[in-house]
KESE-55324 format. One line per field, with one value per atom (N, C-alpha, C): residue number from 1; residue in one letter; atom name; x, y, z. Coordinates in pm, 1 decimal. Layout:
num NUM  ...
residuo a  ...
atomo CA  ...
xx X  ...
yy Y  ...
zz Z  ...
//
This chain:
num 1  1  1  2  2  2  3  3  3  4  4  4  5  5  5  6  6  6  7  7  7  8  8  8  9  9  9  10  10  10  11  11  11  12  12  12  13  13  13  14  14  14  15  15  15  16  16  16  17  17  17  18  18  18  19  19  19  20  20  20  21  21  21  22  22  22  23  23  23  24  24  24  25  25  25  26  26  26  27  27  27  28  28  28  29  29  29  30  30  30  31  31  31  32  32  32  33  33  33  34  34  34  35  35  35  36  36  36  37  37  37  38  38  38  39  39  39  40  40  40  41  41  41  42  42  42  43  43  43  44  44  44  45  45  45  46  46  46  47  47  47  48  48  48  49  49  49  50  50  50  51  51  51  52  52  52  53  53  53  54  54  54  55  55  55  56  56  56  57  57  57  58  58  58  59  59  59  60  60  60  61  61  61  62  62  62  63  63  63  64  64  64  65  65  65  66  66  66  67  67  67  68  68  68  69  69  69  70  70  70  71  71  71  72  72  72  73  73  73  74  74  74  75  75  75  76  76  76  77  77  77  78  78  78  79  79  79  80  80  80  81  81  81  82  82  82  83  83  83  84  84  84  85  85  85  86  86  86  87  87  87  88  88  88  89  89  89  90  90  90  91  91  91  92  92  92  93  93  93  94  94  94  95  95  95  96  96  96  97  97  97  98  98  98  99  99  99  100  100  100  101  101  101  102  102  102  103  103  103  104  104  104  105  105  105  106  106  106  107  107  107  108  108  108  109  109  109  110  110  110  111  111  111  112  112  112  113  113  113  114  114  114  115  115  115  116  116  116  117  117  117  118  118  118  119  119  119  120  120  120  121  121  121  122  122  122  123  123  123  124  124  124  125  125  125  126  126  126  127  127  127  128  128  128  129  129  129  130  130  130  131  131  131  132  132  132  133  133  133  134  134  134  135  135  135  136  136  136  137  137  137  138  138  138  139  139  139  140  140  140  141  141  141  142  142  142  143  143  143  144  144  144  145  145  145  146  146  146  147  147  147  148  148  148  149  149  149  150  150  150  151  151  151  152  152  152  153  153  153  154  154  154  155  155  155  156  156  156  157  157  157  158  158  158  159  159  159  160  160  160  161  161  161  162  162  162  163  163  163  164  164  164  165  165  165  166  166  166  167  167  167  168  168  168  169  169  169  170  170  170  171  171  171  172  172  172  173  173  173  174  174  174  175  175  175  176  176  176  177  177  177  178  178  178  179  179  179  180  180  180  181  181  181  182  182  182  183  183  183  184  184  184  185  185  185  186  186  186  187  187  187  188  188  188  189  189  189  190  190  190  191  191  191  192  192  192
residuo m  m  m  r  r  r  k  k  k  i  i  i  i  i  i  l  l  l  s  s  s  a  a  a  i  i  i  a  a  a  v  v  v  m  m  m  a  a  a  f  f  f  g  g  g  f  f  f  t  t  t  n  n  n  a  a  a  q  q  q  e  e  e  t  t  t  r  r  r  f  f  f  g  g  g  v  v  v  k  k  k  g  g  g  g  g  g  l  l  l  n  n  n  v  v  v  s  s  s  t  t  t  l  l  l  t  t  t  g  g  g  e  e  e  y  y  y  e  e  e  d  d  d  d  d  d  t  t  t  k  k  k  s  s  s  l  l  l  i  i  i  g  g  g  f  f  f  h  h  h  v  v  v  g  g  g  g  g  g  f  f  f  a  a  a  e  e  e  i  i  i  k  k  k  i  i  i  i  i  i  e  e  e  r  r  r  l  l  l  a  a  a  i  i  i  q  q  q  p  p  p  e  e  e  l  l  l  l  l  l  y  y  y  s  s  s  a  a  a  q  q  q  g  g  g  a  a  a  k  k  k  f  f  f  e  e  e  g  g  g  f  f  f  g  g  g  g  g  g  d  d  d  k  k  k  y  y  y  d  d  d  a  a  a  k  k  k  l  l  l  n  n  n  y  y  y  l  l  l  n  n  n  i  i  i  p  p  p  v  v  v  l  l  l  a  a  a  k  k  k  f  f  f  y  y  y  i  i  i  t  t  t  k  k  k  q  q  q  f  f  f  y  y  y  v  v  v  e  e  e  a  a  a  g  g  g  p  p  p  q  q  q  v  v  v  g  g  g  f  f  f  l  l  l  l  l  l  s  s  s  a  a  a  k  k  k  i  i  i  e  e  e  g  g  g  e  e  e  d  d  d  a  a  a  k  k  k  d  d  d  f  f  f  y  y  y  k  k  k  s  s  s  t  t  t  d  d  d  f  f  f  g  g  g  f  f  f  n  n  n  l  l  l  g  g  g  t  t  t  g  g  g  y  y  y  n  n  n  f  f  f  t  t  t  e  e  e  n  n  n  f  f  f  s  s  s  a  a  a  g  g  g  a  a  a  r  r  r  y  y  y  t  t  t  i  i  i  g  g  g  l  l  l  s  s  s  g  g  g  v  v  v  y  y  y  d  d  d  t  t  t  d  d  d  n  n  n  d  d  d  d  d  d  v  v  v  e  e  e  d  d  d  y  y  y  i  i  i  d  d  d  s  s  s  s  s  s  k  k  k  n  n  n  s  s  s  n  n  n  f  f  f  a  a  a  i  i  i  f  f  f  l  l  l  a  a  a  y  y  y  k  k  k  f  f  f
atomo N  CA  C  N  CA  C  N  CA  C  N  CA  C  N  CA  C  N  CA  C  N  CA  C  N  CA  C  N  CA  C  N  CA  C  N  CA  C  N  CA  C  N  CA  C  N  CA  C  N  CA  C  N  CA  C  N  CA  C  N  CA  C  N  CA  C  N  CA  C  N  CA  C  N  CA  C  N  CA  C  N  CA  C  N  CA  C  N  CA  C  N  CA  C  N  CA  C  N  CA  C  N  CA  C  N  CA  C  N  CA  C  N  CA  C  N  CA  C  N  CA  C  N  CA  C  N  CA  C  N  CA  C  N  CA  C  N  CA  C  N  CA  C  N  CA  C  N  CA  C  N  CA  C  N  CA  C  N  CA  C  N  CA  C  N  CA  C  N  CA  C  N  CA  C  N  CA  C  N  CA  C  N  CA  C  N  CA  C  N  CA  C  N  CA  C  N  CA  C  N  CA  C  N  CA  C  N  CA  C  N  CA  C  N  CA  C  N  CA  C  N  CA  C  N  CA  C  N  CA  C  N  CA  C  N  CA  C  N  CA  C  N  CA  C  N  CA  C  N  CA  C  N  CA  C  N  CA  C  N  CA  C  N  CA  C  N  CA  C  N  CA  C  N  CA  C  N  CA  C  N  CA  C  N  CA  C  N  CA  C  N  CA  C  N  CA  C  N  CA  C  N  CA  C  N  CA  C  N  CA  C  N  CA  C  N  CA  C  N  CA  C  N  CA  C  N  CA  C  N  CA  C  N  CA  C  N  CA  C  N  CA  C  N  CA  C  N  CA  C  N  CA  C  N  CA  C  N  CA  C  N  CA  C  N  CA  C  N  CA  C  N  CA  C  N  CA  C  N  CA  C  N  CA  C  N  CA  C  N  CA  C  N  CA  C  N  CA  C  N  CA  C  N  CA  C  N  CA  C  N  CA  C  N  CA  C  N  CA  C  N  CA  C  N  CA  C  N  CA  C  N  CA  C  N  CA  C  N  CA  C  N  CA  C  N  CA  C  N  CA  C  N  CA  C  N  CA  C  N  CA  C  N  CA  C  N  CA  C  N  CA  C  N  CA  C  N  CA  C  N  CA  C  N  CA  C  N  CA  C  N  CA  C  N  CA  C  N  CA  C  N  CA  C  N  CA  C  N  CA  C  N  CA  C  N  CA  C  N  CA  C  N  CA  C  N  CA  C  N  CA  C  N  CA  C  N  CA  C  N  CA  C  N  CA  C  N  CA  C  N  CA  C  N  CA  C  N  CA  C  N  CA  C  N  CA  C  N  CA  C  N  CA  C  N  CA  C  N  CA  C  N  CA  C  N  CA  C  N  CA  C  N  CA  C  N  CA  C  N  CA  C  N  CA  C  N  CA  C  N  CA  C  N  CA  C  N  CA  C  N  CA  C  N  CA  C  N  CA  C  N  CA  C  N  CA  C  N  CA  C  N  CA  C  N  CA  C  N  CA  C  N  CA  C  N  CA  C  N  CA  C  N  CA  C  N  CA  C  N  CA  C
xx 80.4  -1.0  92.3  191.0  283.0  345.2  377.4  447.9  344.0  219.1  116.3  101.9  92.6  73.7  193.4  319.3  435.1  446.3  407.1  402.0  303.2  186.7  82.7  139.1  199.0  254.0  370.6  455.4  550.2  499.4  398.2  332.9  271.9  198.2  144.0  245.9  356.6  460.8  519.2  544.9  602.8  506.7  383.5  282.8  279.3  286.7  277.9  404.1  521.5  648.5  646.9  573.0  576.7  463.9  378.8  267.3  314.1  234.7  271.8  272.5  180.4  166.1  85.7  122.9  50.6  20.5  -104.9  -146.3  -226.2  -197.2  -270.7  -373.8  -470.4  -573.6  -661.4  -748.8  -849.2  -984.7  -1079.5  -1217.4  -1310.6  -1433.7  -1532.2  -1671.1  -1772.4  -1908.1  -2015.7  -2135.3  -2257.1  -2291.8  -2337.1  -2382.5  -2536.4  -2605.4  -2743.9  -2741.8  -2757.1  -2736.4  -2861.3  -2871.0  -2977.7  -2926.0  -3008.8  -2981.9  -3089.3  -3046.8  -3143.4  -3148.3  -3253.4  -3273.2  -3412.5  -3435.6  -3572.3  -3648.3  -3578.3  -3647.0  -3624.1  -3589.6  -3560.5  -3657.9  -3789.0  -3894.0  -3916.0  -3884.8  -3917.5  -3801.8  -3702.2  -3589.5  -3606.5  -3553.8  -3549.5  -3405.7  -3368.7  -3233.4  -3182.4  -3058.8  -2992.5  -2892.4  -2881.9  -2790.5  -2658.0  -2545.4  -2418.0  -2311.9  -2191.4  -2084.4  -1964.7  -1870.5  -1746.8  -1639.4  -1518.8  -1398.5  -1270.7  -1179.6  -1059.1  -963.8  -871.0  -773.0  -767.1  -698.8  -687.5  -548.7  -530.0  -407.3  -465.8  -441.0  -484.9  -358.5  -350.4  -235.7  -265.4  -218.5  -250.0  -177.2  -250.9  -191.7  -156.9  -259.9  -245.1  -316.9  -324.3  -381.3  -520.6  -609.1  -753.4  -789.1  -695.7  -721.6  -634.3  -695.0  -623.9  -677.8  -591.0  -642.0  -639.0  -748.4  -758.6  -794.9  -693.2  -723.5  -758.9  -845.7  -893.0  -897.7  -890.2  -907.1  -1000.8  -1124.0  -1235.1  -1298.1  -1320.3  -1408.3  -1549.2  -1641.1  -1777.0  -1885.4  -1968.3  -2076.0  -2204.4  -2247.2  -2356.6  -2463.7  -2554.3  -2653.4  -2795.0  -2898.5  -3036.3  -3129.0  -3246.4  -3350.1  -3449.0  -3490.6  -3578.0  -3708.8  -3814.0  -3943.6  -3972.4  -3952.4  -3962.2  -4112.2  -4121.1  -4257.0  -4326.0  -4451.2  -4528.4  -4504.1  -4450.4  -4426.7  -4305.3  -4220.3  -4100.8  -4003.0  -3938.0  -3845.8  -3710.5  -3597.7  -3468.2  -3369.1  -3252.4  -3145.4  -3035.6  -2984.1  -2867.9  -2753.8  -2654.0  -2537.6  -2415.9  -2372.3  -2252.6  -2142.5  -2031.6  -1911.1  -1806.2  -1762.0  -1672.3  -1542.1  -1431.2  -1313.4  -1319.8  -1356.3  -1379.6  -1252.7  -1214.0  -1096.4  -1144.2  -1189.1  -1229.6  -1104.6  -1099.4  -998.6  -1073.6  -1063.6  -1144.7  -1063.2  -1121.8  -1072.5  -1144.5  -1071.1  -1124.5  -1096.3  -1201.6  -1178.4  -1228.7  -1144.0  -1183.5  -1238.6  -1366.8  -1436.6  -1387.2  -1383.0  -1313.8  -1211.4  -1139.9  -1043.3  -1106.2  -1238.4  -1299.5  -1391.5  -1462.4  -1563.5  -1511.7  -1543.9  -1490.3  -1598.0  -1585.7  -1665.9  -1567.3  -1626.1  -1535.7  -1614.5  -1548.2  -1602.0  -1499.5  -1535.9  -1443.0  -1488.2  -1419.8  -1457.9  -1420.6  -1477.4  -1450.6  -1454.4  -1364.6  -1380.5  -1389.8  -1473.8  -1499.6  -1483.6  -1419.1  -1395.1  -1476.6  -1567.4  -1655.8  -1578.5  -1589.3  -1522.5  -1612.3  -1741.2  -1834.3  -1977.3  -2073.8  -2210.1  -2293.7  -2379.7  -2466.2  -2613.6  -2694.2  -2840.9  -2891.8  -2948.0  -2993.9  -2884.7  -2767.2  -2653.4  -2593.6  -2646.5  -2600.6  -2512.0  -2397.6  -2307.1  -2372.9  -2372.4  -2431.5  -2331.8  -2201.9  -2105.8  -2103.2  -2136.8  -2142.5  -2254.9  -2348.5  -2454.2  -2424.4  -2309.3  -2271.3  -2142.6  -2123.8  -2000.6  -1891.6  -1764.1  -1650.7  -1608.1  -1638.3  -1590.6  -1712.2  -1706.6  -1811.9  -1756.2  -1823.8  -1775.8  -1881.0  -1832.4  -1925.5  -1863.5  -1943.2  -1895.0  -1942.9  -1853.7  -1890.7  -1905.1  -1994.5  -2019.4  -2035.0  -1954.2  -1968.3  -1933.0  -1944.8  -1903.6  -1854.6  -1785.1  -1735.3  -1691.7  -1663.1  -1630.4  -1517.3  -1413.0  -1298.4  -1325.4  -1347.7  -1371.5  -1236.9  -1135.3  -1001.4  -912.4  -776.6  -682.7  -681.3  -718.8  -712.2  -849.6  -957.9  -1078.9  -1180.2  -1252.0  -1360.8  -1472.0  -1583.7  -1697.4  -1751.5  -1821.9  -1877.9  -1983.7  -2034.0  -2132.3  -2103.7  -2139.1  -2103.9  -2209.1  -2243.9  -2334.6  -2253.4  -2270.9  -2203.5  -2311.1  -2295.4  -2383.9  -2323.8  -2392.8  -2348.4  -2337.2  -2239.3  -2225.4  -2228.4  -2211.7  -2207.5  -2313.1  -2366.1  -2458.7  -2388.7  -2462.0  -2399.9  -2420.7  -2519.3  -2547.9  -2458.2  -2423.5  -2336.8  -2423.0  -2435.9  -2509.5  -2459.1  -2475.4  -2433.6  -2558.7  -2675.1  -2799.5  -2827.9  -2806.4  -2823.9  -2963.5  -3068.1  -3205.1  -3236.0  -3164.2  -3192.4  -3084.4  -3003.8  -2886.0  -2933.2  -3040.5  -3095.8  -3140.2  -3215.1  -3259.6  -3152.0  -3048.5  -2936.7  -2851.2  -2824.1  -2735.8  -2795.8  -2937.3  -2993.9  -2981.5  -2944.9  -2947.3  -2802.4  -2797.0  -2668.8  -2668.9  -2550.0  -2526.1  -2568.7  -2621.3  -2651.8  -2620.9  -2531.3  -2489.2  -2474.5  -2542.1  -2524.4  -2446.1  -2340.9  -2253.3  -2230.9  -2227.6  -2182.8  -2062.0  -1968.9  -1841.9  -1771.0  -1683.9  -1592.9  -1450.9  -1358.6  -1229.5  -1121.1  -1007.1  -901.4  -773.1  -710.4  -585.9  -466.1  -360.4  -233.8  -152.6
yy -120.1  1.1  129.2  123.9  235.9  273.5  159.3  175.2  240.4  203.8  257.8  410.1  440.5  586.7  667.7  618.5  687.3  698.3  592.8  600.2  704.3  708.0  807.4  947.5  979.6  1100.0  1137.8  1043.8  1070.6  1107.5  1032.3  1061.3  1199.1  1236.4  1376.2  1484.7  1460.2  1557.0  1570.7  1465.5  1475.9  1545.9  1516.6  1590.9  1736.9  1779.7  1924.3  1991.5  1926.0  1990.5  2002.2  1919.3  1924.0  2006.0  2065.1  2147.8  2264.1  2301.2  2411.1  2548.4  2568.5  2702.3  2690.2  2759.9  2769.6  2921.0  2945.8  3079.7  3084.0  3188.8  3197.2  3311.2  3305.7  3400.9  3412.9  3505.3  3526.6  3516.6  3480.0  3477.4  3503.6  3544.4  3564.6  3574.5  3552.5  3566.7  3527.7  3501.6  3479.1  3333.3  3291.5  3150.9  3157.9  3065.9  3033.0  2890.6  2872.2  2734.1  2689.9  2564.0  2505.2  2358.3  2288.7  2153.5  2073.8  1967.4  1882.0  1744.3  1672.1  1535.8  1505.2  1377.9  1329.4  1404.0  1454.5  1515.6  1665.5  1729.8  1870.8  1946.4  1911.9  1979.3  2113.3  2144.1  2277.5  2376.9  2350.7  2439.6  2539.3  2651.2  2754.2  2792.0  2858.8  2890.7  3005.5  3005.6  3107.8  3170.8  3306.8  3375.0  3393.5  3364.3  3379.5  3429.8  3403.0  3445.9  3346.6  3352.4  3283.0  3369.8  3346.5  3420.1  3337.5  3348.5  3271.4  3284.4  3179.1  3178.3  3042.7  3048.9  2922.3  2924.2  2804.7  2791.6  2712.9  2765.4  2692.9  2639.0  2502.0  2429.0  2366.8  2423.1  2378.0  2237.9  2141.7  2007.0  1988.9  2024.1  2031.7  2159.1  2196.3  2315.2  2342.8  2244.3  2267.7  2212.9  2147.8  2094.6  2144.0  2177.4  2229.3  2161.9  2159.7  2116.3  2250.3  2267.8  2391.7  2357.5  2351.4  2338.9  2477.1  2491.1  2618.1  2611.1  2722.1  2728.2  2841.3  2812.8  2910.7  2906.4  3028.1  3053.3  3060.2  2983.7  2974.5  2984.0  3080.8  3102.4  3033.6  2926.8  2845.6  2826.2  2739.9  2709.9  2694.4  2714.4  2706.3  2784.1  2823.3  2882.0  2763.5  2761.7  2657.7  2713.4  2635.9  2665.5  2549.3  2581.1  2482.4  2458.4  2380.4  2347.0  2469.4  2481.2  2593.5  2716.4  2706.4  2818.2  2901.5  2861.3  2936.6  2923.5  3037.9  3042.8  3074.6  3008.0  3038.4  3000.7  3062.2  3039.3  2954.9  2856.7  2786.1  2823.1  2896.1  2949.8  2863.7  2804.7  2711.9  2770.5  2793.7  2852.4  2742.7  2725.9  2624.4  2676.8  2597.6  2623.6  2502.1  2541.1  2439.7  2431.6  2307.6  2278.5  2197.9  2259.5  2182.4  2161.2  2053.0  2018.3  1990.1  2074.0  2065.3  2033.2  1951.0  1937.6  2040.8  2123.0  2236.8  2214.2  2204.0  2176.7  2293.4  2351.3  2466.3  2416.7  2447.2  2417.4  2510.3  2640.8  2737.0  2805.3  2911.9  2975.1  3055.2  3094.8  3172.1  3080.0  2987.5  2911.8  2784.8  2750.3  2629.2  2556.0  2433.0  2356.5  2294.3  2271.4  2210.6  2114.5  2026.5  1926.0  1865.8  1830.3  1774.0  1768.2  1688.6  1672.7  1786.9  1788.5  1897.2  1838.8  1888.4  1859.3  1995.1  1996.1  2119.5  2096.5  2190.9  2180.5  2287.5  2245.0  2340.3  2428.3  2561.7  2655.5  2701.7  2725.9  2767.8  2728.5  2714.6  2687.1  2763.1  2844.3  2922.8  2905.5  2893.4  2888.3  3014.0  3105.7  3234.1  3299.4  3299.0  3359.5  3270.4  3158.9  3069.4  2966.9  2934.7  2828.9  2693.6  2633.0  2501.2  2408.2  2433.0  2350.4  2211.1  2181.3  2042.9  1956.1  2022.4  1944.7  1903.5  1955.8  1933.6  1859.0  1779.5  1716.4  1814.6  1781.1  1877.7  1874.5  1770.3  1757.8  1729.4  1788.6  1776.2  1738.0  1649.1  1615.8  1646.2  1695.1  1732.6  1706.1  1727.6  1721.0  1841.4  1906.1  2031.5  2011.5  2085.9  2091.7  2240.9  2292.6  2433.9  2470.9  2595.2  2657.9  2799.9  2846.9  2982.2  3041.9  3173.9  3246.0  3340.8  3335.7  3432.2  3555.2  3669.4  3790.2  3847.7  3832.2  3874.6  3762.7  3786.3  3685.6  3669.7  3773.9  3780.0  3765.9  3820.5  3834.7  3737.3  3664.9  3567.8  3566.5  3500.9  3489.6  3347.1  3293.0  3151.4  3128.5  2997.2  2955.1  2805.6  2769.5  2629.7  2581.0  2453.0  2389.1  2278.2  2279.6  2178.2  2080.2  1957.7  1846.6  1791.9  1791.8  1735.8  1581.7  1525.2  1371.5  1309.5  1389.9  1338.0  1410.6  1345.1  1403.7  1514.1  1616.7  1728.7  1721.0  1649.9  1644.7  1542.2  1573.9  1486.2  1445.4  1309.7  1261.8  1129.3  1092.5  956.1  864.9  918.1  834.2  751.2  618.4  531.1  524.4  559.3  544.7  653.6  767.8  862.7  878.4  769.2  777.8  801.6  729.9  745.7  889.7  940.7  1075.6  1178.4  1165.6  1258.3  1254.9  1127.6  1114.1  1157.4  1174.6  1213.7  1363.0  1447.4  1592.2  1629.0  1687.8  1724.2  1870.5  1925.7  2064.5  2069.1  2177.8  2203.8  2352.1  2375.3  2518.6  2554.7  2658.5  2716.5  2849.0  2863.2  2987.7  3048.0  3184.1  3260.3  3336.2  3355.8  3425.0  3496.9  3590.9  3657.6  3619.1  3608.3  3565.8  3652.1  3665.0  3736.7  3664.3  3628.7  3560.4  3655.1  3627.9  3708.7  3670.9
zz 3.0  0.8  -0.5  75.2  89.8  -51.1  -120.0  -259.6  -353.4  -343.6  -440.2  -406.0  -285.6  -240.9  -291.2  -262.6  -307.4  -457.5  -527.4  -668.1  -727.0  -664.6  -704.1  -677.4  -563.6  -529.7  -640.1  -672.2  -772.0  -908.4  -947.9  -1072.3  -1075.0  -958.8  -957.6  -961.7  -882.1  -876.5  -1014.9  -1081.0  -1221.3  -1314.5  -1306.5  -1388.4  -1363.4  -1239.1  -1203.7  -1242.3  -1238.8  -1278.2  -1427.8  -1502.6  -1648.8  -1698.6  -1604.1  -1643.9  -1728.5  -1828.0  -1908.8  -1843.7  -1752.1  -1693.5  -1567.1  -1469.2  -1335.2  -1313.9  -1294.2  -1254.2  -1125.3  -1046.6  -915.5  -922.4  -840.2  -846.6  -717.2  -720.5  -606.4  -664.7  -579.0  -630.7  -502.9  -543.9  -438.3  -511.5  -427.1  -486.1  -390.4  -445.1  -362.2  -360.3  -237.8  -219.4  -196.8  -250.2  -220.9  -169.9  -42.6  22.3  93.7  110.7  193.2  234.6  314.1  344.7  273.6  210.2  134.8  198.6  175.1  231.1  247.1  284.6  299.4  406.1  510.1  622.5  631.1  525.3  513.8  434.8  440.7  368.8  413.9  542.5  595.2  577.2  498.7  480.1  364.7  377.2  269.5  249.1  137.3  104.9  192.4  218.7  300.4  203.4  203.8  117.9  198.1  136.9  198.7  99.9  127.5  42.5  44.1  -48.7  -42.3  -97.2  -44.1  -81.1  -63.9  -147.5  -125.8  -253.7  -262.8  -367.1  -440.1  -551.1  -624.1  -714.1  -763.2  -859.0  -973.1  -1090.1  -1214.8  -1273.9  -1276.6  -1329.4  -1453.9  -1570.0  -1704.7  -1713.6  -1759.8  -1785.1  -1936.7  -2013.4  -2159.2  -2200.1  -2331.6  -2373.0  -2328.9  -2328.1  -2287.6  -2156.8  -2077.9  -1947.0  -1835.6  -1726.8  -1612.7  -1491.0  -1382.8  -1247.4  -1165.0  -1092.6  -1009.8  -870.0  -783.4  -636.4  -582.5  -486.4  -430.4  -278.1  -209.3  -72.1  -47.0  -0.1  8.2  149.6  196.3  309.0  260.5  312.7  258.1  360.5  355.7  455.9  392.7  451.3  401.2  510.7  492.1  593.6  527.3  613.5  569.8  666.2  615.5  694.9  730.1  853.7  898.2  949.6  935.4  1002.2  1102.3  1230.2  1337.3  1374.8  1480.4  1533.2  1580.8  1546.8  1595.9  1508.6  1389.0  1306.6  1341.9  1436.1  1470.5  1349.7  1317.4  1209.3  1263.1  1210.2  1254.2  1145.5  1155.3  1056.2  1113.3  1040.2  1080.5  987.1  1043.4  962.8  987.7  877.1  887.0  800.0  864.6  796.3  779.9  653.6  617.1  560.9  565.9  493.2  388.4  264.1  158.9  74.7  42.4  -46.9  -163.3  -273.0  -387.7  -477.5  -547.9  -652.4  -776.2  -879.2  -998.1  -1123.3  -1211.3  -1342.4  -1425.2  -1496.7  -1570.0  -1713.4  -1800.1  -1942.0  -2025.4  -2104.8  -2188.4  -2318.7  -2338.2  -2458.3  -2572.4  -2538.0  -2623.0  -2538.0  -2594.4  -2506.7  -2391.7  -2410.5  -2312.7  -2219.8  -2275.3  -2207.2  -2151.2  -2032.2  -1966.9  -1880.5  -1857.1  -1764.7  -1665.1  -1541.4  -1437.8  -1349.9  -1296.3  -1199.3  -1112.5  -990.1  -896.8  -756.1  -678.9  -538.3  -443.6  -326.3  -233.9  -90.0  -3.8  141.5  201.9  305.6  379.1  528.8  594.7  739.3  808.4  896.7  968.2  1059.3  1039.9  1124.5  1236.4  1202.9  1311.8  1260.7  1364.6  1337.3  1440.5  1384.5  1480.3  1439.6  1539.3  1524.0  1608.1  1526.1  1585.4  1678.3  1645.7  1715.5  1829.6  1849.5  1957.5  1893.0  1962.2  1913.2  1897.5  1787.6  1765.1  1692.6  1709.4  1638.9  1683.2  1812.8  1857.4  1780.0  1726.3  1646.9  1508.4  1457.4  1316.4  1311.0  1201.4  1172.0  1142.3  1181.6  1155.6  1011.1  940.1  801.3  705.8  589.5  492.0  353.2  280.8  147.6  48.1  -64.8  -176.5  -312.7  -415.0  -553.5  -631.4  -703.8  -773.3  -922.5  -977.4  -1125.3  -1150.2  -1256.3  -1284.5  -1424.8  -1444.4  -1577.5  -1552.3  -1658.4  -1639.9  -1777.5  -1773.5  -1898.2  -1866.1  -1935.3  -1924.7  -2015.9  -1950.5  -2027.7  -2087.2  -2001.1  -2040.8  -1997.3  -2022.7  -1979.2  -1828.3  -1751.8  -1608.2  -1538.4  -1604.3  -1533.6  -1583.8  -1491.4  -1532.3  -1443.7  -1477.3  -1398.8  -1417.4  -1320.1  -1334.1  -1236.9  -1246.8  -1154.2  -1129.2  -1003.9  -961.6  -868.8  -881.9  -785.5  -712.9  -575.3  -496.1  -441.1  -471.8  -424.8  -303.8  -187.3  -62.6  -73.4  -33.5  -33.0  100.7  212.2  343.9  436.4  533.5  626.1  700.4  745.0  821.4  969.4  1019.0  1158.3  1231.7  1358.9  1432.7  1558.4  1576.5  1692.9  1725.9  1861.2  1907.2  1914.7  1878.9  1894.6  1769.8  1779.8  1671.8  1611.3  1696.0  1656.4  1546.5  1548.3  1447.2  1332.1  1326.3  1235.0  1084.4  1040.0  905.0  885.3  986.4  970.9  964.6  1050.3  1051.5  927.0  885.7  765.3  632.6  633.8  509.5  479.0  571.7  550.2  501.1  380.3  319.2  270.2  269.8  217.5  63.4  19.0  -114.6  -133.8  -227.6  -248.0  -397.2  -435.4  -565.3  -552.8  -629.6  -619.0  -751.7  -751.0  -862.3  -815.7  -907.0  -858.4  -970.4  -921.5  -1008.5  -960.7  -1060.3  -1029.8  -1104.8  -1046.9  -1104.5  -1099.9  -1215.6  -1217.1  -1234.8  -1160.7  -1173.2  -1279.5
//
């Protein structure tokens, strides 16, 4: 197993050193997020934002790998028992790694996995981090357009792959594991 891991690291390192071009950039934009699942019928979208940096590593002329480091404000609006309404605000440090394919010089599509680390969780201003898992997994699908060599805009949808709630109660495991993050983001990016 160790040999396989070391071989994979060597292949990736060789690929990155032979990459045609690496560019760094910053990005930010609007999030429209919620929680989805069988038991999340009473949720509404919550508006948030994301901001961070990325590296675009060209592999071949039309293909690049783009790792990112993003602060992302997500969550959902809930309607509780008796008509009470409250917001669950979840702040993550998301690390997506995307394969980016240029259909034309300006227009691209992207897809790839993401891991998110929960930084904070608040329900109506009260700390709720103990109720949520510290790690979140998702898959991204997106598209974008380069207006200039440096400036671009795009949209991305993140499909949650793991449950967000953390509990030790086995009786509610199916209920808890069915609730996943769902996030639609639009962004502006600038490459240096």
